[in-house]
Biopython code that builds the backbone (N, CA, C, O; Angstrom):
import numpy as np
from Bio.PDB.StructureBuilder import StructureBuilder

atoms = [
    (1, "MET", "N", (-0.246, -1.928, -11.612)),
    (1, "MET", "CA", (1.233, -1.369, -10.373)),
    (1, "MET", "C", (1.868, -2.933, -10.177)),
    (1, "MET", "O", (3.087, -3.042, -10.314)),
    (2, "SER", "N", (1.133, -4.051, -9.885)),
    (2, "SER", "CA", (1.808, -4.914, -9.527)),
    (2, "SER", "C", (2.891, -5.894, -10.631)),
    (2, "SER", "O", (3.706, -6.713, -10.208)),
    (3, "HIS", "N", (2.723, -5.663, -11.695)),
    (3, "HIS", "CA", (3.690, -5.722, -12.797)),
    (3, "HIS", "C", (4.947, -4.826, -12.901)),
    (3, "HIS", "O", (5.674, -4.859, -13.894)),
    (4, "GLY", "N", (5.220, -3.863, -11.624)),
    (4, "GLY", "CA", (5.933, -2.738, -11.895)),
    (4, "GLY", "C", (5.671, -1.700, -13.134)),
    (4, "GLY", "O", (6.655, -1.054, -13.496)),
    (5, "LYS", "N", (4.597, -1.511, -13.726)),
    (5, "LYS", "CA", (4.305, -0.679, -14.471)),
    (5, "LYS", "C", (3.878, 0.598, -13.592)),
    (5, "LYS", "O", (3.288, 0.790, -12.529)),
    (6, "PRO", "N", (4.444, 1.317, -14.528)),
    (6, "PRO", "CA", (3.757, 2.976, -13.471)),
    (6, "PRO", "C", (1.799, 3.465, -14.242)),
    (6, "PRO", "O", (1.287, 3.097, -15.300)),
    (7, "VAL", "N", (1.257, 4.335, -13.189)),
    (7, "VAL", "CA", (0.378, 4.259, -13.985)),
    (7, "VAL", "C", (0.008, 6.174, -13.913)),
    (7, "VAL", "O", (0.420, 6.983, -13.081)),
    (8, "LEU", "N", (-0.941, 6.422, -15.175)),
    (8, "LEU", "CA", (-1.374, 7.613, -14.844)),
    (8, "LEU", "C", (-2.981, 7.489, -14.750)),
    (8, "LEU", "O", (-3.706, 6.695, -15.349)),
    (9, "ALA", "N", (-3.365, 8.588, -13.748)),
    (9, "ALA", "CA", (-4.586, 8.730, -13.504)),
    (9, "ALA", "C", (-5.101, 9.690, -12.548)),
    (9, "ALA", "O", (-4.653, 10.173, -11.508)),
    (10, "HIS", "N", (-6.288, 9.836, -13.274)),
    (10, "HIS", "CA", (-7.274, 11.109, -12.483)),
    (10, "HIS", "C", (-6.817, 11.344, -10.514)),
    (10, "HIS", "O", (-7.000, 10.476, -9.661)),
    (11, "ARG", "N", (-6.427, 12.263, -10.350)),
    (11, "ARG", "CA", (-6.155, 12.749, -9.441)),
    (11, "ARG", "C", (-7.273, 13.008, -8.215)),
    (11, "ARG", "O", (-7.441, 14.087, -7.647)),
    (12, "SER", "N", (-8.113, 11.560, -7.903)),
    (12, "SER", "CA", (-9.478, 11.341, -7.269)),
    (12, "SER", "C", (-9.551, 10.128, -6.652)),
    (12, "SER", "O", (-8.939, 9.103, -6.954)),
    (13, "GLY", "N", (-10.300, 10.293, -5.809)),
    (13, "GLY", "CA", (-11.268, 8.772, -5.431)),
    (13, "GLY", "C", (-9.594, 8.154, -4.645)),
    (13, "GLY", "O", (-8.616, 8.693, -4.127)),
    (14, "GLY", "N", (-10.085, 6.611, -4.987)),
    (14, "GLY", "CA", (-9.027, 5.740, -4.622)),
    (14, "GLY", "C", (-7.526, 5.786, -4.987)),
    (14, "GLY", "O", (-6.581, 5.414, -4.292)),
    (15, "HIS", "N", (-7.504, 6.497, -6.635)),
    (15, "HIS", "CA", (-5.707, 7.202, -6.724)),
    (15, "HIS", "C", (-5.203, 7.019, -5.788)),
    (15, "HIS", "O", (-4.455, 6.074, -5.534)),
    (16, "LEU", "N", (-5.656, 8.280, -4.783)),
    (16, "LEU", "CA", (-4.754, 8.879, -3.933)),
    (16, "LEU", "C", (-4.335, 8.160, -3.322)),
    (16, "LEU", "O", (-3.116, 8.178, -3.146)),
    (17, "GLU", "N", (-4.935, 7.433, -2.864)),
    (17, "GLU", "CA", (-4.143, 6.438, -1.755)),
    (17, "GLU", "C", (-3.235, 5.132, -2.269)),
    (17, "GLU", "O", (-2.559, 4.393, -1.552)),
    (18, "THR", "N", (-3.454, 5.045, -4.046)),
    (18, "THR", "CA", (-2.864, 3.937, -4.058)),
    (18, "THR", "C", (-1.805, 4.695, -5.443)),
    (18, "THR", "O", (-1.809, 3.750, -6.232)),
    (19, "VAL", "N", (-1.286, 5.378, -5.861)),
    (19, "VAL", "CA", (-0.566, 5.817, -6.210)),
    (19, "VAL", "C", (0.243, 6.652, -5.436)),
    (19, "VAL", "O", (-0.295, 6.973, -4.376)),
    (20, "THR", "N", (1.652, 7.227, -5.669)),
    (20, "THR", "CA", (2.184, 7.781, -5.381)),
    (20, "THR", "C", (3.324, 8.899, -6.768)),
    (20, "THR", "O", (4.275, 8.477, -7.427)),
    (21, "GLU", "N", (2.677, 10.430, -6.777)),
    (21, "GLU", "CA", (3.450, 11.384, -7.588)),
    (21, "GLU", "C", (4.526, 10.597, -7.653)),
    (21, "GLU", "O", (5.006, 10.002, -6.689)),
    (22, "GLY", "N", (4.982, 10.565, -8.906)),
    (22, "GLY", "CA", (6.900, 10.370, -9.676)),
    (22, "GLY", "C", (7.108, 9.079, -8.680)),
    (22, "GLY", "O", (8.208, 9.439, -8.260)),
    (23, "VAL", "N", (6.958, 8.315, -8.254)),
    (23, "VAL", "CA", (7.174, 7.227, -7.319)),
    (23, "VAL", "C", (6.836, 6.039, -8.387)),
    (23, "VAL", "O", (7.716, 5.509, -9.064)),
    (24, "SER", "N", (5.310, 5.646, -8.465)),
    (24, "SER", "CA", (3.984, 4.837, -8.523)),
    (24, "SER", "C", (3.443, 5.297, -9.869)),
    (24, "SER", "O", (2.734, 4.533, -10.524)),
    (25, "GLY", "N", (3.578, 5.838, -10.064)),
    (25, "GLY", "CA", (2.867, 6.848, -11.558)),
    (25, "GLY", "C", (2.442, 8.326, -11.297)),
    (25, "GLY", "O", (2.776, 8.660, -10.160)),
    (26, "MET", "N", (1.738, 9.433, -12.070)),
    (26, "MET", "CA", (1.867, 9.919, -12.598)),
    (26, "MET", "C", (0.056, 10.946, -12.515)),
    (26, "MET", "O", (-0.886, 10.531, -13.191)),
    (27, "PHE", "N", (-0.070, 11.997, -11.768)),
    (27, "PHE", "CA", (-1.988, 12.169, -12.048)),
    (27, "PHE", "C", (-2.080, 13.315, -13.210)),
    (27, "PHE", "O", (-1.176, 14.012, -13.671)),
    (28, "PHE", "N", (-3.672, 13.273, -13.576)),
    (28, "PHE", "CA", (-3.550, 14.444, -14.332)),
    (28, "PHE", "C", (-5.337, 14.785, -13.208)),
    (28, "PHE", "O", (-6.044, 14.003, -12.572)),
    (29, "GLU", "N", (-5.422, 16.076, -13.421)),
    (29, "GLU", "CA", (-6.413, 16.471, -13.036)),
    (29, "GLU", "C", (-7.266, 17.078, -13.951)),
    (29, "GLU", "O", (-6.815, 17.219, -15.088)),
    (30, "GLY", "N", (-8.648, 17.557, -13.672)),
    (30, "GLY", "CA", (-9.692, 17.951, -14.387)),
    (30, "GLY", "C", (-10.041, 17.078, -15.468)),
    (30, "GLY", "O", (-9.921, 15.857, -15.369)),
    (31, "GLU", "N", (-10.478, 17.665, -16.519)),
    (31, "GLU", "CA", (-11.268, 16.847, -17.634)),
    (31, "GLU", "C", (-11.306, 17.500, -18.775)),
    (31, "GLU", "O", (-12.244, 17.420, -19.568)),
    (32, "ASP", "N", (-10.285, 18.191, -18.935)),
    (32, "ASP", "CA", (-9.897, 18.956, -19.805)),
    (32, "ASP", "C", (-8.644, 17.947, -20.952)),
    (32, "ASP", "O", (-7.606, 17.392, -20.594)),
    (33, "VAL", "N", (-9.106, 17.999, -22.015)),
    (33, "VAL", "CA", (-8.527, 17.014, -22.954)),
    (33, "VAL", "C", (-6.977, 17.460, -23.620)),
    (33, "VAL", "O", (-6.193, 16.597, -24.013)),
    (34, "LYS", "N", (-6.632, 19.110, -23.689)),
    (34, "LYS", "CA", (-5.503, 19.657, -23.942)),
    (34, "LYS", "C", (-4.994, 18.909, -22.633)),
    (34, "LYS", "O", (-4.612, 17.806, -23.024)),
    (35, "GLU", "N", (-4.823, 19.000, -21.326)),
    (35, "GLU", "CA", (-4.656, 19.035, -20.522)),
    (35, "GLU", "C", (-4.517, 17.373, -20.143)),
    (35, "GLU", "O", (-3.738, 17.193, -19.207)),
    (36, "LEU", "N", (-4.937, 16.514, -20.524)),
    (36, "LEU", "CA", (-4.260, 15.184, -20.375)),
    (36, "LEU", "C", (-3.451, 14.531, -21.184)),
    (36, "LEU", "O", (-2.715, 13.544, -21.177)),
    (37, "GLU", "N", (-4.111, 16.101, -22.486)),
    (37, "GLU", "CA", (-2.806, 15.787, -23.668)),
    (37, "GLU", "C", (-1.115, 15.600, -23.600)),
    (37, "GLU", "O", (-0.217, 14.834, -23.950)),
    (38, "LEU", "N", (-1.356, 16.857, -22.898)),
    (38, "LEU", "CA", (-0.159, 17.231, -22.253)),
    (38, "LEU", "C", (0.861, 16.082, -21.501)),
    (38, "LEU", "O", (2.004, 15.696, -21.748)),
    (39, "LYS", "N", (-0.299, 15.686, -20.299)),
    (39, "LYS", "CA", (0.252, 15.050, -19.195)),
    (39, "LYS", "C", (0.591, 13.386, -19.714)),
    (39, "LYS", "O", (1.163, 12.509, -19.067)),
    (40, "ILE", "N", (-0.011, 13.311, -21.185)),
    (40, "ILE", "CA", (0.106, 11.733, -21.311)),
    (40, "ILE", "C", (1.879, 11.909, -21.977)),
    (40, "ILE", "O", (2.812, 11.182, -21.638)),
    (41, "LYS", "N", (1.945, 12.839, -22.778)),
    (41, "LYS", "CA", (3.394, 13.133, -22.835)),
    (41, "LYS", "C", (4.698, 13.272, -22.565)),
    (41, "LYS", "O", (5.842, 13.098, -22.985)),
    (42, "GLU", "N", (3.615, 13.907, -21.126)),
    (42, "GLU", "CA", (4.713, 14.219, -20.267)),
    (42, "GLU", "C", (5.158, 12.217, -19.665)),
    (42, "GLU", "O", (6.249, 11.662, -19.795)),
    (43, "PHE", "N", (4.147, 11.745, -19.182)),
    (43, "PHE", "CA", (4.489, 10.899, -18.464)),
    (43, "PHE", "C", (5.090, 9.606, -19.708)),
    (43, "PHE", "O", (5.850, 8.726, -19.305)),
    (44, "GLU", "N", (4.667, 9.643, -21.113)),
    (44, "GLU", "CA", (5.563, 9.106, -22.184)),
    (44, "GLU", "C", (6.786, 9.326, -21.315)),
    (44, "GLU", "O", (7.160, 8.451, -20.535)),
    (45, "ARG", "N", (7.653, 10.935, -21.493)),
    (45, "ARG", "CA", (8.895, 10.947, -21.876)),
    (45, "ARG", "C", (9.079, 10.505, -20.209)),
    (45, "ARG", "O", (10.147, 10.973, -19.813)),
    (46, "ALA", "N", (8.493, 9.886, -19.318)),
    (46, "ALA", "CA", (8.983, 9.995, -17.667)),
    (46, "ALA", "C", (9.178, 8.095, -17.965)),
    (46, "ALA", "O", (9.793, 7.313, -17.240)),
    (47, "ILE", "N", (8.701, 7.893, -18.788)),
    (47, "ILE", "CA", (8.545, 6.199, -18.767)),
    (47, "ILE", "C", (10.138, 6.275, -19.558)),
    (47, "ILE", "O", (11.106, 5.716, -19.044)),
    (48, "GLN", "N", (10.231, 6.971, -20.739)),
    (48, "GLN", "CA", (11.148, 7.035, -21.833)),
    (48, "GLN", "C", (12.533, 7.211, -20.943)),
    (48, "GLN", "O", (13.568, 6.806, -21.473)),
    (49, "ASN", "N", (12.609, 7.781, -19.645)),
    (49, "ASN", "CA", (13.724, 8.517, -19.427)),
    (49, "ASN", "C", (13.888, 7.623, -18.053)),
    (49, "ASN", "O", (14.145, 8.293, -17.053)),
    (50, "ASN", "N", (13.786, 6.329, -17.887)),
    (50, "ASN", "CA", (13.323, 5.711, -16.964)),
    (50, "ASN", "C", (12.904, 6.345, -15.442)),
    (50, "ASN", "O", (13.383, 6.110, -14.333)),
    (51, "LYS", "N", (12.045, 7.051, -15.774)),
    (51, "LYS", "CA", (11.835, 7.396, -14.063)),
    (51, "LYS", "C", (11.621, 6.520, -13.083)),
    (51, "LYS", "O", (12.343, 6.259, -12.121)),
    (52, "PHE", "N", (10.517, 6.052, -13.405)),
    (52, "PHE", "CA", (9.955, 5.181, -12.428)),
    (52, "PHE", "C", (10.448, 3.506, -12.465)),
    (52, "PHE", "O", (10.293, 2.713, -13.393)),
    (53, "ASN", "N", (11.242, 3.215, -10.814)),
    (53, "ASN", "CA", (11.894, 1.957, -10.850)),
    (53, "ASN", "C", (10.577, 0.992, -10.522)),
    (53, "ASN", "O", (9.616, 1.205, -9.782)),
    (54, "PRO", "N", (10.971, -0.373, -11.524)),
    (54, "PRO", "CA", (9.235, -1.321, -11.132)),
    (54, "PRO", "C", (9.391, -2.267, -9.854)),
    (54, "PRO", "O", (8.424, -2.964, -9.549)),
    (55, "GLU", "N", (10.506, -2.323, -9.127)),
    (55, "GLU", "CA", (10.891, -2.549, -8.007)),
    (55, "GLU", "C", (10.232, -2.015, -7.077)),
    (55, "GLU", "O", (9.509, -2.588, -6.262)),
    (56, "ILE", "N", (10.388, -1.252, -7.139)),
    (56, "ILE", "CA", (9.518, 0.226, -6.016)),
    (56, "ILE", "C", (8.004, -0.009, -6.563)),
    (56, "ILE", "O", (7.171, -0.443, -5.767)),
    (57, "ILE", "N", (7.718, 0.206, -7.603)),
    (57, "ILE", "CA", (6.446, 0.036, -7.727)),
    (57, "ILE", "C", (5.734, -0.665, -7.306)),
    (57, "ILE", "O", (4.652, -0.303, -6.841)),
    (58, "LYS", "N", (6.256, -2.247, -7.357)),
    (58, "LYS", "CA", (5.949, -3.510, -7.261)),
    (58, "LYS", "C", (5.401, -3.351, -5.656)),
    (58, "LYS", "O", (4.242, -3.542, -5.289)),
    (59, "GLY", "N", (6.694, -2.898, -4.693)),
    (59, "GLY", "CA", (7.079, -2.808, -3.305)),
    (59, "GLY", "C", (5.579, -2.138, -2.756)),
    (59, "GLY", "O", (4.943, -2.680, -1.852)),
    (60, "THR", "N", (5.132, -0.915, -3.423)),
    (60, "THR", "CA", (4.044, 0.095, -3.313)),
    (60, "THR", "C", (3.086, -0.894, -3.606)),
    (60, "THR", "O", (2.043, -0.495, -3.087)),
    (61, "VAL", "N", (2.867, -2.079, -4.218)),
    (61, "VAL", "CA", (1.891, -2.810, -4.303)),
    (61, "VAL", "C", (1.362, -3.559, -2.884)),
    (61, "VAL", "O", (0.224, -3.485, -2.420)),
    (62, "ALA", "N", (2.348, -4.195, -2.407)),
    (62, "ALA", "CA", (2.780, -4.949, -1.603)),
    (62, "ALA", "C", (1.861, -4.920, 0.032)),
    (62, "ALA", "O", (1.390, -5.707, 0.853)),
    (63, "ARG", "N", (2.023, -3.371, -0.217)),
    (63, "ARG", "CA", (0.818, -2.354, 1.234)),
    (63, "ARG", "C", (-0.442, -2.660, 1.019)),
    (63, "ARG", "O", (-1.171, -2.478, 1.995)),
    (64, "PHE", "N", (-1.035, -3.141, -0.112)),
    (64, "PHE", "CA", (-2.260, -3.622, -0.296)),
    (64, "PHE", "C", (-2.843, -5.153, -0.343)),
    (64, "PHE", "O", (-3.898, -5.627, -0.763)),
    (65, "SER", "N", (-2.005, -5.556, 0.104)),
    (65, "SER", "CA", (-2.099, -7.599, -0.398)),
    (65, "SER", "C", (-2.866, -7.662, 0.419)),
    (65, "SER", "O", (-3.009, -6.747, 1.230)),
    (66, "LYS", "N", (-3.817, -9.129, 0.445)),
    (66, "LYS", "CA", (-4.605, -9.896, 1.258)),
    (66, "LYS", "C", (-3.593, -10.216, 2.866)),
    (66, "LYS", "O", (-4.051, -10.104, 4.003)),
    (67, "LYS", "N", (-2.482, -10.531, 2.585)),
    (67, "LYS", "CA", (-2.166, -11.280, 3.136)),
    (67, "LYS", "C", (-1.300, -10.098, 4.439)),
    (67, "LYS", "O", (-1.135, -10.623, 5.540)),
    (68, "ARG", "N", (-1.002, -9.219, 4.348)),
    (68, "ARG", "CA", (-1.018, -8.316, 4.872)),
    (68, "ARG", "C", (-1.874, -7.494, 5.798)),
    (68, "ARG", "O", (-1.645, -7.088, 6.937)),
    (69, "PHE", "N", (-3.249, -7.314, 4.767)),
    (69, "PHE", "CA", (-4.132, -6.860, 5.476)),
    (69, "PHE", "C", (-4.535, -7.721, 6.750)),
    (69, "PHE", "O", (-4.613, -7.103, 7.811)),
    (70, "GLN", "N", (-4.839, -9.293, 6.753)),
    (70, "GLN", "CA", (-4.599, -10.425, 7.578)),
    (70, "GLN", "C", (-4.333, -10.218, 8.914)),
    (70, "GLN", "O", (-4.986, -10.439, 9.934)),
    (71, "ASN", "N", (-2.870, -9.589, 8.633)),
    (71, "ASN", "CA", (-2.143, -9.772, 9.845)),
    (71, "ASN", "C", (-2.368, -8.699, 10.540)),
    (71, "ASN", "O", (-2.431, -8.611, 11.766)),
    (72, "GLU", "N", (-2.529, -7.620, 9.512)),
    (72, "GLU", "CA", (-2.496, -5.737, 10.763)),
    (72, "GLU", "C", (-4.250, -5.974, 11.474)),
    (72, "GLU", "O", (-4.581, -5.534, 12.575)),
    (73, "MET", "N", (-5.193, -6.774, 10.516)),
    (73, "MET", "CA", (-6.668, -6.937, 11.137)),
    (73, "MET", "C", (-6.732, -8.041, 12.500)),
    (73, "MET", "O", (-7.608, -8.028, 13.365)),
    (74, "ARG", "N", (-5.413, -9.099, 12.420)),
    (74, "ARG", "CA", (-5.271, -10.164, 13.789)),
    (74, "ARG", "C", (-4.456, -9.120, 14.902)),
    (74, "ARG", "O", (-4.574, -9.078, 16.127)),
    (75, "SER", "N", (-3.620, -8.332, 14.025)),
    (75, "SER", "CA", (-2.923, -7.940, 15.425)),
    (75, "SER", "C", (-3.550, -6.910, 15.997)),
    (75, "SER", "O", (-3.131, -6.599, 17.112)),
    (76, "PHE", "N", (-4.686, -6.117, 15.425)),
    (76, "PHE", "CA", (-5.632, -5.056, 15.536)),
    (76, "PHE", "C", (-6.034, -5.690, 16.869)),
    (76, "PHE", "O", (-5.768, -5.378, 18.029)),
    (77, "ILE", "N", (-6.908, -6.878, 16.229)),
    (77, "ILE", "CA", (-7.833, -7.268, 17.077)),
    (77, "ILE", "C", (-7.393, -8.073, 18.358)),
    (77, "ILE", "O", (-7.831, -7.763, 19.466)),
    (78, "GLU", "N", (-6.547, -9.077, 18.182)),
    (78, "GLU", "CA", (-5.191, -8.830, 19.602)),
    (78, "GLU", "C", (-5.074, -8.009, 20.696)),
    (78, "GLU", "O", (-5.256, -8.187, 21.901)),
    (79, "GLU", "N", (-4.696, -6.975, 19.959)),
    (79, "GLU", "CA", (-4.177, -5.607, 21.213)),
    (79, "GLU", "C", (-6.064, -5.090, 21.639)),
    (79, "GLU", "O", (-6.199, -4.406, 22.654)),
    (80, "LYS", "N", (-7.331, -5.455, 20.842)),
    (80, "LYS", "CA", (-8.136, -4.516, 21.588)),
    (80, "LYS", "C", (-8.753, -5.754, 22.708)),
    (80, "LYS", "O", (-9.267, -5.514, 23.801)),
    (81, "TRP", "N", (-8.572, -6.898, 22.191)),
    (81, "TRP", "CA", (-9.042, -8.227, 23.222)),
    (81, "TRP", "C", (-8.550, -7.806, 24.448)),
    (81, "TRP", "O", (-9.129, -7.642, 25.521)),
    (82, "MET", "N", (-6.919, -7.594, 23.992)),
    (82, "MET", "CA", (-5.863, -7.520, 25.429)),
    (82, "MET", "C", (-6.320, -6.375, 26.159)),
    (82, "MET", "O", (-6.365, -6.377, 27.389)),
    (83, "GLU", "N", (-6.670, -5.375, 25.440)),
    (83, "GLU", "CA", (-7.279, -3.807, 26.525)),
    (83, "GLU", "C", (-8.643, -4.205, 27.448)),
    (83, "GLU", "O", (-8.795, -4.115, 28.667)),
    (84, "HIS", "N", (-9.373, -4.577, 26.627)),
    (84, "HIS", "CA", (-10.274, -5.195, 26.982)),
    (84, "HIS", "C", (-10.774, -6.197, 28.131)),
    (84, "HIS", "O", (-11.788, -6.156, 28.828)),
    (85, "ARG", "N", (-9.641, -7.171, 28.085)),
    (85, "ARG", "CA", (-9.368, -8.104, 29.156)),
    (85, "ARG", "C", (-9.043, -7.378, 30.850)),
    (85, "ARG", "O", (-9.562, -7.457, 31.963)),
    (86, "LYS", "N", (-7.898, -6.684, 30.228)),
    (86, "LYS", "CA", (-7.486, -6.266, 31.237)),
    (86, "LYS", "C", (-8.380, -5.028, 31.906)),
    (86, "LYS", "O", (-8.311, -4.777, 33.109)),
    (87, "SER", "N", (-9.164, -4.342, 31.053)),
    (87, "SER", "CA", (-10.258, -3.166, 31.958)),
    (87, "SER", "C", (-10.855, -3.739, 31.914)),
    (87, "SER", "O", (-11.584, -3.278, 31.036)),
    (88, "ASN", "N", (-11.335, -4.756, 32.276)),
    (88, "ASN", "CA", (-12.483, -5.906, 32.749)),
    (88, "ASN", "C", (-12.002, -6.776, 33.702)),
    (88, "ASN", "O", (-12.808, -7.623, 34.089)),
    (89, "ALA", "N", (-10.387, -6.793, 34.403)),
    (89, "ALA", "CA", (-10.143, -7.901, 35.045)),
    (89, "ALA", "C", (-10.316, -7.182, 36.627)),
    (89, "ALA", "O", (-10.170, -7.870, 37.637)),
]
sb = StructureBuilder()
sb.init_structure("model")
sb.init_model(0)
sb.init_chain("A")
sb.init_seg("    ")
for serial, (resi, resn, name, xyz) in enumerate(atoms, 1):
    if name == "N":
        sb.init_residue(resn, " ", resi, " ")
    sb.init_atom(name, np.array(xyz, "f"), 0.0, 1.0, " ", f" {name:<3s}", serial, name[0])
structure = sb.get_structure()
């Protein structure tokens, strides 16, 4: 996804947090080979019909960047530290 390419992922685990159906990719369910085959064909049609925007896909990946994590963690720690200091003043 970091290169703007959509993914076809199993609807489970971490994929549920990182893939947005119809935006950054598509999901398939279960372990049935026929169902997967149908979903692959649907996925290929969606790609051929330009249903996925590479720039939007790249943007969804930015939510998981190291820089964003560091900034949010720093803000969280500063906020909690200030709350702690006020409650002990």
